C-alpha positions in Angstrom: -22.3 -4.1 4.6 -22.4 -4.9 1.0 -19.6 -2.9 -0.6 -21.1 -3.2 -4.0 -17.9 -4.3 -5.9 -18.6 -8.0 -6.4 -17.4 -9.0 -9.9 -15.0 -6.1 -10.3 -11.4 -6.5 -10.8 -8.3 -5.2 -8.9 -4.6 -4.9 -9.2 -3.0 -5.1 -5.7 0.7 -4.5 -5.9 3.3 -6.2 -3.7 0.5 -8.4 -2.3 2.0 -11.8 -1.3 2.4 -10.8 2.3 1.9 -7.9 4.7 -0.4 -5.0 4.1 -0.8 -5.8 0.4 -1.9 -9.3 1.2 -4.4 -7.9 3.6 -5.9 -5.7 0.9 -6.0 -8.5 -1.6 -7.8 -10.8 0.9 -10.4 -8.1 1.9 -11.2 -7.3 -1.7 -11.4 -11.0 -2.7 -13.8 -11.5 0.2 -16.1 -9.0 -1.5 -16.0 -11.0 -4.7 -13.4 -8.9 -6.5 -11.1 -10.7 -9.0 -7.5 -10.0 -8.2 -4.2 -9.5 -10.1 -1.4 -9.9 -7.5 2.4 -9.4 -7.9 5.5 -9.9 -5.8 9.1 -10.5 -6.5 9.4 -14.0 -5.0 7.5 -16.7 -6.9 7.0 -19.2 -4.1 5.3 -16.9 -1.6 3.2 -15.3 -4.4 1.9 -18.5 -5.8 1.0 -19.8 -2.3 -0.8 -16.6 -1.5 -2.7 -16.7 -4.7 -3.9 -20.2 -4.3 -5.0 -19.5 -0.7 -7.1 -16.6 -1.9 -8.6 -18.7 -4.7 -9.5 -21.5 -2.3 -10.9 -19.1 0.3 -13.0 -16.8 -1.8 -13.6 -18.5 -5.1 -12.4 -15.5 -7.2 -10.1 -15.4 -10.2 -6.6 -14.6 -9.2 -3.7 -13.8 -11.6 -0.2 -13.9 -10.1 2.6 -12.0 -11.7 6.1 -12.4 -10.6 7.7 -9.0 -11.0 9.4 -6.2 -9.2 6.8 -3.4 -9.4 9.5 -0.8 -8.8 11.2 -1.5 -12.2 10.0 -0.6 -15.6 10.3 -4.2 -16.7 8.3 -5.4 -13.8 5.6 -2.7 -14.3 5.2 -3.7 -18.0 4.7 -7.4 -16.9 2.1 -6.5 -14.3 0.3 -4.0 -16.6 0.0 -6.7 -19.4 -2.0 -8.7 -16.9 -4.0 -5.9 -15.4 -5.5 -4.0 -18.3 -9.1 -3.1 -17.7 -9.0 -3.4 -13.9 -11.5 -1.3 -11.9 -9.4 -0.9 -8.8 -5.7 -0.1 -8.3 -3.9 -0.6 -4.9 -0.4 0.8 -5.1 2.1 -0.6 -2.7 5.8 -1.3 -2.5 8.3 -1.9 0.3 9.9 1.1 1.9 13.5 2.0 1.6 15.9 1.1 4.5 16.3 3.3 7.5 19.4 5.2 8.1 21.0 8.6 9.0 20.6 11.8 7.0 24.3 12.1 6.4 24.6 8.7 4.9 22.1 9.2 2.0 23.5 10.1 -1.4 21.8 11.0 -4.6 21.5 7.4 -5.8 19.7 6.5 -2.5 17.1 9.1 -3.2 16.7 8.1 -6.8 16.0 4.5 -5.7 13.5 5.6 -3.2 11.7 7.9 -5.6 11.5 5.1 -8.2 10.0 2.7 -5.7 7.7 4.9 -3.6 6.7 7.8 -5.9 7.4 7.2 -9.6 6.3 3.6 -9.7 2.8 4.3 -8.3 2.5 7.3 -10.5 3.3 5.1 -13.5 0.6 2.6 -12.6 -1.9 5.5 -12.1 -1.1 6.9 -15.5 -1.4 3.5 -17.2 -4.6 2.3 -15.6 -6.7 5.4 -14.7 -7.5 6.4 -18.4 -9.4 3.1 -18.8 -11.3 3.7 -15.5 -12.2 7.2 -16.9 -13.4 5.6 -20.1 -15.7 3.3 -18.1 -16.9 6.0 -15.8 -15.8 4.2 -12.5 -12.7 3.4 -10.7 -10.9 3.4 -7.4 -7.2 4.0 -6.6 -5.7 3.5 -3.1 -2.0 4.3 -2.5 -0.4 2.8 0.5 2.0 5.4 1.8 3.0 6.0 5.5 2.1 7.9 8.7 5.5 9.6 8.0 3.9 11.9 5.4 2.0 13.4 8.4 4.7 13.1 11.0 8.2 12.4 9.7 10.2 9.6 11.1 13.9 10.7 11.3 15.3 7.3 10.5 13.1 6.8 7.5 14.1 10.0 5.7 14.2 8.3 2.3 10.6 7.1 2.8 9.5 10.5 4.2 10.8 12.2 1.1 9.5 9.8 -1.7 6.1 9.2 -0.1 5.4 12.9 0.6 6.2 13.5 -3.1 3.6 11.0 -4.1 1.1 12.6 -1.7 1.5 15.9 -3.4 0.9 14.4 -6.8 -2.2 12.5 -5.6 -3.6 15.7 -3.9 -3.9 17.4 -7.3 -4.6 14.4 -9.5 -7.4 13.0 -7.4 -9.4 16.1 -7.9 -9.0 16.1 -11.6 -10.2 12.5 -12.0 -13.0 12.6 -9.5 -15.5 14.2 -11.9 -15.0 11.2 -14.1 -16.1 8.7 -11.4 -12.5 7.7 -10.5 -11.8 8.1 -6.7 -8.3 8.2 -5.4 -7.1 8.3 -1.7 -4.1 7.4 0.4 -3.9 5.0 3.3 -1.2 5.9 5.8 -0.2 2.9 8.0 1.6 3.2 11.3 3.3 0.1 12.6 1.6 -3.2 11.7 2.5 -6.7 12.5 4.3 -7.4 9.2 7.7 -8.4 8.1 8.6 -4.8 7.9 7.9 -4.4 11.6 9.9 -7.4 12.4 12.9 -5.9 10.5 12.6 -2.5 12.2 12.3 -4.1 15.6 15.4 -6.2 14.9 17.3 -3.1 14.0 16.3 -1.4 17.3 17.1 -4.5 19.2 20.6 -4.8 17.7 21.3 -1.1 18.3 20.2 -1.1 21.9 21.3 -4.6 22.9 17.9 -5.9 23.7 15.7 -8.6 22.4 13.2 -8.1 19.5 10.3 -8.7 21.8 11.5 -5.9 24.1 12.0 -3.6 21.1 8.4 -4.4 20.2 7.1 -3.8 23.7 8.9 -0.5 23.7 7.2 0.6 20.4 3.8 -0.6 21.5 4.1 1.6 24.6 4.3 4.6 22.3 1.1 3.8 20.5 -2.2 4.9 22.2 -3.9 1.6 21.1 -0.9 -0.2 22.8 -0.5 -2.7 20.0 0.5 -3.1 16.4 -2.2 -3.0 13.7 -3.1 -6.1 11.7 -3.1 -6.7 7.9 -6.7 -7.7 8.1 -8.0 -4.5 9.6 -5.9 -2.5 7.2 -7.3 -4.4 4.3 -10.8 -3.9 5.5 -10.3 -0.1 5.4 -8.8 -0.4 1.9 -11.8 -2.4 0.7 -14.1 0.3 2.0 -12.2 3.0 0.1 -12.6 0.8 -3.0 -16.4 0.4 -2.4 -19.4 2.0 -4.0 -19.9 3.9 -0.7 -16.6 5.8 -0.9 -17.5 8.0 -3.9 -17.4 11.3 -1.8 -14.0 10.7 -0.2 -11.5 12.4 -2.6 -7.8 13.0 -2.2 -7.7 12.1 1.6 -4.8 10.8 3.7 -6.3 8.3 6.1 -4.2 7.3 9.1 -4.3 3.7 10.4 -1.7 4.1 13.2 -3.5 3.4 16.4 -3.5 7.1 17.3 0.3 7.3 16.9 0.4 10.6 15.1 -0.5 13.2 17.7 -2.4 15.8 15.6 -5.7 17.5 15.8 -6.2 17.5 12.1 
């Protein structure tokens, strides 16, 4: 299927690896020029060059922390005029409800709610002026079914979901379509870290921890960054103009819900 976005431009945040990288790859494969960012220069530059070599698109790499105001300013300076925004940032650490203080919640809100809102406010007006745009926010399955150990993420990402629910319906008449992608567990560094934590707590190997988690997923496996990216690319396509303000699960059936 031709997604109809060849020649357009996209900002994919936190995209040197993991789900962000999967989204950048999938968009580049459709002929979209990419602005990427990450905090670590080496992995970012390597990923950017690999995407250039693989797909022949223009790739601009910006070393910056997208969760900070300074980092956002650097990225936005390179991303003015993009047609597509993919918001992404690493989640806060797991823990126990009684351990989290106000500062912990502020950090989570800055990273996983306020940073994406800042990018939306900065870039969507230009999309409205041009009469076309796409925004995809990578959140989490936890906004549908909370994960106790990820209470900071549950809170911040659910706040973003509420913001998107209203905003997406205000900008849709202008040709700008915004939706959320809700990943379950995928084979990324985040999954490795979470499995390592479970392994340490239970006195088992990381492989055993992974097997335990896979057994709870109806698909009996972790997702891949490539299939996640393909879904993101479709939501950014010319064919997705009637999908507005939705929360789309990619979790292998992990959230047990009728709706």
